[in-house]
N, C-alpha and C positions, 0 to 999 in steps of 0.2 A: 715703608721706609727702606727696607732692604733692597727692593727693586730699584729705588732711586739711587742708592749707593752703587748698585751693580751697573746701572746705566751710566752713572758718572765715571765709574772706573773704566768702562768700555770706551766711552768718549775720550778719556785721557789716553788710553792705550792707542786708539786709532789716530789721535792727533800726533802722538809721539812717533809712531811708526811712519805715518805719512810725512812727517817732518824729516825723518831720516832719508826717506826715498827722495823727497824734494831737494835735500842738500846735495845728493849725488847728481841728480838731474840738472840742477842749477849750475854746478861746476862743469859738467859736460857741455851744457848749453853755452856757457861763457867761453869755454875752450873753443867751441865751434865758431863763435862770433870772432874771437881773436884770430883764429886760423883764416877765416874769410877776409878779415880786415888786413891782416899782414900780407896776404896774397894779393891784395888789391882787387878782389873780385867785385864786379858790378852786380846790381840786383838781378839783371837778366842772366848773368852767369850763375849766380846762386840758384835761381829758379830752375835753370837748365840742369843743375846737378841734383836738385831736390825732387823735381817732378818725376813721378813714377818710382820713387825710392821707397819700397815697402818697409825697410828697416827704420828709416827716418820717420815714416808715418807711425809705426808702432811705438817708437821711442817717444814722440811728442804726444801721442794719444795716452800713453801711460803717465806722462808728465801732467796732462790735463786731468786725468782721473785722480792723481795724487792731490792736485789742487782742489778738486771737487770734494775730496774727503777732508782735507786739512782746513781750508778757509772757513767753511760754514760752521765748523765746531768752534773755532775761535770767535767768529762773528756772533754766534749765539751767546757765548759767555759774556762777551763785551756788551751786547744788548741787554742782557739780564743784569749784570753787575754795575755797569756804568750808566746804561740808559734807563734802568729801572723798569724794563719791560717784564711782563709776566713770562714764565718759561714757555707757555704754549704760543704766545705771540712771537717770542724770540725764535722759537723753533720754526715757525712758519716763515719768518723773514729769512732765516738761514737756509731753509729748503728752497725758497725762491731764488736766493742768490746762488745756490748750488746748481740749480737748473740753468741759470743764466751763464755761469762759468762753463758748464758742460756744453751748451749749445754754441756759445761764442768760441770756446777753445777748440772744439772738434771742427767747427767751420773753418777756423784758421789753419788747422792741420790739413784739412781737405784742400784748401786754397793753395797751400804751399807744396803739397806732395801728390796731388791728383795728377795722373798722366795727361 
């Protein structure tokens, strides 16, 4: 019983911390989009600026990792509480979704920032 409470407290903690990180990253990301749109940049011009940019690659990789932490924790709780799934099944679903986010997210980062 105590280990379950500790695990739930850790999950709560990680979801809140990742939400704070995501909030900052989403605002920066939206700012970059507005900057690109106001400047009238084309897709080719944007890729010209992003390819080979290590800072941008690190920024978006951390963004993806924050999503990998945050989304599955919420998905697991939704699957348990609303979907009626057993905790072990919900955890398996959440881990699979985390792997999917990780692979797709890092592939997108690579596609936009690789030299």
